[in-house]
C-alpha positions in Angstrom: 60.7 19.5 60.5 60.4 22.6 62.7 57.2 23.7 64.4 55.4 26.8 62.9 56.0 30.0 64.8 53.1 32.1 66.1 52.3 35.2 64.1 54.5 38.2 65.1 53.3 41.8 65.3 54.7 44.2 62.8 52.7 47.2 64.1 50.9 48.0 67.3 49.0 51.3 67.5 46.1 52.9 69.3 43.4 54.6 67.2 42.8 58.3 67.9 39.5 57.5 69.7 41.4 55.3 72.2 38.7 52.6 71.8 40.6 50.3 69.4 44.0 48.7 69.5 45.3 47.8 66.1 47.8 44.9 65.8 49.2 44.0 62.4 50.8 40.6 62.2 53.5 39.3 59.9 51.1 36.8 58.2 49.0 39.8 56.9 46.3 39.8 59.5 45.3 43.2 60.9 43.5 42.8 64.2 41.2 45.6 65.4 40.6 44.9 69.1 38.0 46.9 71.0 39.1 48.5 74.3 35.9 47.1 76.0 36.8 43.5 75.0 40.4 43.9 76.0 39.4 45.3 79.4 36.8 42.6 80.2 39.0 39.8 79.0 42.2 41.1 80.5 44.7 38.3 81.3 45.3 39.8 84.7 44.8 37.8 87.9 42.3 40.5 88.9 40.0 39.4 86.1 41.0 35.8 85.4 41.7 34.8 89.0 44.2 32.0 89.7 41.8 29.3 88.4 38.7 29.2 86.2 36.5 29.2 89.3 38.0 32.5 90.4 37.4 34.4 87.1 35.5 37.6 87.6 32.8 38.8 85.2 33.6 42.4 84.4 30.6 44.6 83.4 29.9 48.2 82.7 33.0 48.9 80.5 31.3 49.9 77.2 32.9 53.3 77.3 36.4 52.4 78.6 39.3 53.7 76.7 43.0 52.6 76.4 45.1 55.4 77.8 48.5 53.6 77.7 50.3 51.0 75.6 53.6 50.0 77.0 55.9 47.3 75.6 56.9 44.5 78.0 60.1 42.8 76.7 59.5 41.5 73.2 56.5 39.4 74.0 53.7 41.6 75.2 52.2 45.0 75.9 50.7 46.3 79.2 47.5 48.2 78.5 46.3 50.9 80.9 42.6 51.6 80.7 40.7 54.8 81.6 39.2 53.0 84.7 42.7 52.6 86.1 43.1 48.9 85.3 46.7 48.3 84.3 47.8 44.9 85.5 47.2 42.7 82.5 50.1 41.7 80.2 48.7 41.1 76.8 51.1 38.7 75.0 51.1 38.6 71.2 49.7 35.1 71.2 46.8 36.2 73.5 46.0 39.3 71.4 45.9 37.1 68.3 43.7 34.5 70.1 41.3 37.3 71.1 41.0 38.3 67.5 40.8 34.8 66.0 38.2 33.8 68.6 36.3 37.1 68.9 32.9 35.9 67.9 32.9 32.9 70.3 34.4 34.7 73.2 32.2 37.8 72.8 29.1 35.7 72.5 30.0 33.9 75.7 30.6 37.2 77.5 27.3 38.6 76.4 25.5 35.4 77.5 27.1 35.6 80.9 26.1 39.3 81.3 22.6 38.5 80.4 22.4 35.5 82.7 23.6 37.5 85.7 21.5 40.6 84.9 24.5 42.8 84.2 24.9 45.4 81.5 27.8 46.6 79.3 27.0 50.0 80.8 
């Protein structure tokens, strides 16, 4: 018996407003991912650190836009944001995880912002 494979993207496009990345997967799921969420949850070391203790809470990104979407091999895209951030490589698996776990992850983010007195800006 073989292991199931992760959903594979069939389309990746940026909406005209530059605030939403759309990823269609081969299992029929179409993920609309907000630029703000992608920016504050970037997989980059700058945001995630090198351990959970080093993770940085990114605030004030409500109006950030995606200004570049560049393929990286056949496994990811590098997103460039209007604030200059461009070091995160968003794998297909990570993008799908952000979509599948949106409500939980976004809720945790909002709780962290509130607890620290930060705003989405």
